[in-house]
N, C-alpha and C positions, 0 to 999 in steps of 0.2 A: 328699789333693788329688790322687792318681793318678786318681782316678776322674771327675775333671772334665776333667783333660785327655787323658785317653784311654778309649776304651772299656772297658767292663765285661769282666772275665775270665768266660766261660760255661761251663757244664758240660753234657754230654748223658747223659741217665740213662733207664733203661727202668723204667716205672711198672707194677706190677702191682695191679689193684683187683678187688674182688670185685663183681659186676654188680650186685647191690642197693645197692652203696656207690658206683658209679661217677658216678652222674648228680649227687649232693651233693658228692662231692670234686672235680669238673670244676666245679662252682657254686662253691666256695670258692677254686679256683685262679683262676677267671674274674674274683670281685670282689679278688682281689689284684692282679692285671695284671701278673706278673712270669713269666709263661711262655709259650714258644711250643712247640705240639703239632707234631711231624712226620706227615704223611700216610702212612700204612702201607698206604692201600689205593688208590695211584696208577692202578693199572691195572684197577680196579673201575668199572663204570659207576657214576653219581651214582643210578641210579634201582635199583640193586642191593644197595645196601649196608643195614646192618641196621636202621637208624631212619629210614629214608625215609618211612615212614609218619607216625612224629611229626613229622616235619619239614613235610610237607603238612598235617597238622593245625594246626600252629602258623600256617602261611601262609593256611588258612582264616581262623583266627582275625585275623588281620591283615586281610584282606579285609572282616569283618564290622566291624573297628572303624575301618577307613577307611569303610566305608558310613554308620556313625553318625557318624563326625567330619563327612563332607560333608552329611548331613541337618541337622546342627546349623549348619554354614556361620558366620554372625555374630550369630545370634539367640540362641545359648545358649552361654555361656561356660564353657568347661572347667577345672576345677579342679585346680592343680598343687600337690602336697605340697611341704613342705620338704625332706623325705630321700627319697632314690630308695626303692624297695620292696625286700624282701628275694628273694631268686629261690624262686619258690614250687615246691613238692613236686609230683612228677607227681599224686597224688591230687587236690592244688588245681587243677590246672590241670583235671581231670577237671571239677569245680563250676562253674570259669570257663567251661569250654567250653559246660557245659549253660545257665549265666546269660545267655551272650552270644547262643546260637542262640535262646532263648526270646526273648529281646529284639529278635532281628532279626526274628524272625517277627511280632510284635507290632507293631512300627514298620512293617513291609511292609503288614499287614494294616492298620494306621490309615492309609498313604498310599493304599491301594488305594479304602478305603471314602471318603477325601476326595475322591480324583479322581472315583468314580463319583459322590458327592455333586455336585461342581461341575459334571461334566458335565450331570447333570439340570438342574443350576441354570443353566447357560450355556442349554440347550434351553428352559426356560422362559421365562427372560428375554428370548430371542429371539421365543419365540411371543408374549410380552406386547407387543413393538416391532411384530411384525407385527401383531398384532390390532390395536393403535392406529393404524398406518399405514394400515392399509387401510380402517378405519373413514374416517380422514381422507378417503382417496382417493373413495371410495364417496358421501360427502358433497359432495368436489368437483365430481363427476361429474354430480349432480343441480342443480347450479348453472351447467351450462355455457350458453357465448353461443349464439344459434342459428345464426352463422356458422360454429360449430365443426365441423360435419357437411358443409362445403363441402369440407373437404380429403379427399384420396384414400383415407384409413381407413373413410371412411363407406359407400365402395360396398363395401369388402371385408366388413366386420363387420355393414352393414345397422343400426348404431344408430339411424339416424333413423327407420326404419319401425317402425311400432306398438311401443312400448316394453315392451310385455307379450308379444310375439310373439321381441323380440330376445333378451328376457331368458330367454325360455324354451330358445332355440336356443343362446346361447351359453354355456360353461363356464370356469372361471378356475381358474389353479393359483398358488398365493403361497408365498415361501420367503425363504431368505436366503443371501446369495452373499458371499465375499469381494471387498472393493471394488477390487481390482486386477484382478480377474478379470469386472468387470461389462461392459467395453467389448467385448473378444472373446466374451461370452456373448450380448448384445445381436447382435452382428454374425451370430454363428452361427445365432441364432433367428430374424434374420429371412432368411437365405439358405436354410436348412433347409426354413422353413417358406414359403417363396416371399412374404412379406409378409402372408398371412394369418392375423396374431396383432396383438394389441395390447397393449403393453409398459410399464408404468410402474413406475418405481423412486424410491426416495428414500435419503439417507444416513441411518444409525443416529446419535443423536446421542451417545452414549456408546460407546467401544471397549470389545470386549470381551475377557476374559482365557482364553486357552486352558488348559482344565486340565492337559494334558501337558507343553508346554514353558512354561507360566507367562509367556508373552508377550503384549502387547496387540494385537488383531487388530481393525481396521475393517471393518466389513461395511454392506452394502445390504441394505435390503427391496424385493422385486420382487413384482409381479402381472402375470399374462401371461391374457388373455382368446383365447378360441381357439373354433371351432366345428369339432365332429365328433372321432371317434374316435382317427383317426389321426393327428390332429395332437397330440391329447392324450398318445399313446405317444411321439411324437417330442419333444415338449417333456420326458417324464418323462426319456428317453434323454440328452438334452443336459443336463439338471439333474445326472444322475448322474455324467456325463463332467466337467462343472466342479465335481463335489462342494458343490453347492447341495444345501441341507437345504430340503425341502419339508414343510410343515406344514400340517393340515388347518384349514381356515377356512370357519366357518358361512357361508351366503347371507343371511341376514337380520339386521338389525342387532341383534334382541333377543338373539338367539342369541349373537353376538358378545360382546354385552356382560355375558351369563352366563358365558361362556367364559373373559372377560377377569377377572371377580369370583373365579373358583375358581383362575385362573393364580396372582393374587396371594396367594390364602390360601395356595397350596402353595409358593410364594415364600418367604413367611415362614415356614411349618414348616420349609423347608430351610435356611432361613438360621441357625434355632435349632440343628436338626442338625450342622450345618457347624462353628458355634462349638464345640459339644460335643466333636465328633471332633478338631478342632484343640488343643481344650485338652486331651485326652487324649494327642493326640501328644505336645505340648510336656511333658505329665508324664513320660511315656516317656524323652523326650531329656534331662530335668534329672535323672532317676535315672541314667541313663547317664553324664552328665556329670562327675557326682560321683567315680568311679571310672575313667573311659576313660582318663586320662595314667598310672596306676598298670597298669593292665590293659596299655596298650601296653608299658610297660617290662617286665614281667613275660613277655610274649608274645614280646618279642626277646631277653630272658635265656633264655627256656625253646628258642626255636631253635638260639641259638648254643651251646647246650650240645649238643644232639642234632647240630648240626654238627660238631662236635669228636669227639662219641661216633662218628662214622662215619667219623672218621680213624683210629680204634683198630682193634685186632685183637681177637677174642674166640675164645679156645682152643676144642679142640675138645669139652671136656666141658660149654661153654656156662656156665662159672661164674667164669669170669675174663674182664677187660678187659685188653689189652696194650696200654701207649702208649708213646711215646719223646717227651721232653721236653727243650726247651734253656731253661735258667733260670741267672740271674748266680749266683757261686759265694758271694758275700757274702751272698745271701739264702736257701741252703738250710735254715737254721733255721725261716724265716718259711714256706717251701714245703712244711716237714714238719709245723709247727702248722697249717697249712690242711689239710693231707690228713686230720688227727687230726681236727679240729673236721667236717671232710666225714663221716668214720666214726661220729663220735658222733650226728650230726645223722641220718643215715640208718638208726641203731639195729643197724648192723653189728657184729660183735664181732672180724673179721678186720682186722687192721691192714694199710695199704697198704705194700708194699714198693719201694723204689729202689734200683736198681742201676747202678753206673757204667758208661758203655759207653764204650771207646777206639775214636776213629773218625778219619779222616783228613777227614772232610767240614769244609770251612770253617764256622765258628760264624756264628751272627747277630750283626750289630754293634748294640750296646745303649749308649747314651749316657744316663745318668740325669740326669734335669732336675727341676727346681723349678718354681715360678710366676715365678719371676724368670727363669730362663735358659730357660724352655721356649719364647719367642718368637723368641730368638736361635738356638736350635737348629733350630727350623723354616727360619729365613732359609736357614741352611747345608744342611739336609737337601734343601730344594727344588733347589739345585745337584747333589745326588747325596750318597748316604750312604757314608761311608768304610769302608774294609777293616776287618777283625777287628784289635782291638788297635791300630788307628791313631791316629796323633795326632788330637783333636778340635780343629777350629778355631773351636768356637762360643764359647770362652772369650774369647777374642781378638777376636771378632766383637763382644762387649758393649762394645768401647772404639773400635774403627774403624769399624765400621758408623754408628753416632750421629755420630762426628766428622766421618767424611766426608759425611754427608748436611748436617751444618751448614755444613761449606765451601761447599756448593752454595746451602743455603738463606741463612745469615748473615744473620739481621734478629732484633734482640733483642725486638722488638714482637711479631712473628708466633710467635717462640719462647717469649713468655711467654704467648700464648694458649694454645699447645700444652702447656706445662708445667701452666697451669691445669687444662687438660681431662683431661690424665694424674693428676694428683694428685686430681681428684675421683673419677675410677675408681679409684684404688689406696685413698683412704680410704673409699669405699662398696663396696669390693668383695664383702663378704660379702652386703650387702642385695641387690646387683646379681647377682650368683650365685644367689642364692634364687630372682630371678624367672625364672630358666630360658627366658630368650628364645630363640625360633627365628629371630630375624632374622639372617641371614647376613652381611650388612655390619656391622652391631652385632657379633656375635660376633669378627667380626675385628677390630675395633679394640680390643675388651675383653681378648683374649688377647695383645693387644701392647702393654698399658697399659704395662709397665715400659720397653720400647724407645722409645714415643712420650716417655715421661718423660726419658730419657736425652737423644733426639734433641732435646727442648725444653730442656733444660740447655745442651746443647752451642750449639745454634742462637744463645742468649743469650750465651753466651760469644763465639763468631765475631762475634754481630752488634756487640757492645760493640768488639769488635777492627776492624771494617769501618766503625764510627761510623755503624751505620744502625739507625733503628727508625722501622718503617713508611716505608721509603724517606725516610727525615729524617736529618738529622746533629744530633749533639749538640755543646755546645761549652761542657762544663764549665770547663776550666782555660785557656780563650783561646788563641787561634791562635798559632803561632810564627812566623808569616809577616804582612807587612802590607803595604798598597797605598800608603799616603800617600806615603811615601820617596819612590818611582818617578816620584812628580808633582813632588814639591819639586826634585829634580836634573835636570828636563824631559827624561826619559828618555822618560817618556810625557805626551803632551798631547792636545788636542782632535783633531787631525789626525790622530795615530797611531791612535788609537781608533776614527776613522772607516773608516781605511784598511786596517785589519788585523782580522780575524775570530777570531784566536788571539793572545794576549800570554802572553809568560812573564816571571815574577817571576826577577830579577838577583840572588841572594844576596850578590853582592860588593858592590851599593850599600849604604852603612850605613844600618841602621836595616829593612831589609827583612826578613834574617832574623835572629831573636835569638840563635840559636848553640845553645838548648837544644830537643831534639826534644820533641813533643807526649808527654805522660807515659803515655798508655796509649791504643793503637790508632792511628787514620789522623788525621792533623791536619784539622780540620773546614775549613780553606781551600779 
């Protein structure tokens, strides 16, 4: 019981490991979770340590894993295994690195191909709408009323005079522009060309998807009639400035129809290729999702091992790793067994050596917990960790914290709801643990399930003391106080009730107080 009420007795030892066995021994100690390594290279820059390249490789793998996870988003479900994978050996990490780099290259290539195909699809779709709208415009122009040419534009463009001659002199430019840029685009065209153009535009019926940002973009189709090469160059520069896409548009209706048929055929072919590319990309992501979770655990474990090895010293012969470790005296045998298992796993024949070190350094504070006491220990540690071998207040907090909460809360109805929720988590803790949820709020509740359980029990107790259930009182045993005798002896009457907002029962009046207190809790009167 001393380990519950007081922090564990700690021991500082020097650990000598063979270089080949150091990785596996540190991995076994990490799985045990009872050892604290001292940093023996405090004065050495992080970039000058022995295993900095291995740490960078692990960070590169973490970047690839984050990239794959972002690509999956909510479309592909990541498979989580029931048990955490073992720490991989260095040679296994090399194989995993090869697999991940190949997977990243294939996914990037698929993304690039898909983006290129979608860009081509976007351009063809825009060209399709442009050809349709241009055809509609030309058909509308042939049916203009006679008074149309009485406007100012008729003098500038000479549309009225001999249609054949006007058609020979006029050129036109057709393209697509974002809808929000249309008004300043039109204004600048009018000012730069001094009104010597004829602009028509119309909105595209369906919004287009940007292949890079994947956002919907609303666009307009425009056609500009002009006369002369100088105006043509001005219009081209203005279109470039507003990032408008200019497409070639034939002058004759027959050529436009033939071009539209060709565009429709190419769009159908592109749709087929885009579907196949997306299915290939999804297949790659599903293959990655099957192992992504276990890969992430392995990479984090490996990175932690190399981080610890960077805290160790290597002797001048480069054959021995020297470390200093703190661990509980009661777990010395478990530490030795873990080191022996690491030696066997690495295939080394030289056993690790532990040597005690006498020091005046303050040992770290280690309070042993289990699934019941962990929540209460976290509350105490949130206010501050005690000194070495100091009394641990967590065992007392198991009673005092839920009770003081219940004194404040004090409602047996709400306490029953808390108790039911906590009981559900306690009964199903194995299946809930297997889900390995990443929701921070849920994990906070689940880690404090025993704390919530006791808070619910104590709240029900104080709720019965307060005689309060969902802000309503109980009357199981009948009240010891009675109001009718106050009216029978004329202490209270109708006038008294009307004149006073607060009245007090007088226990001296016979029959008002029975003389027996309420059996449990506060009287419901």
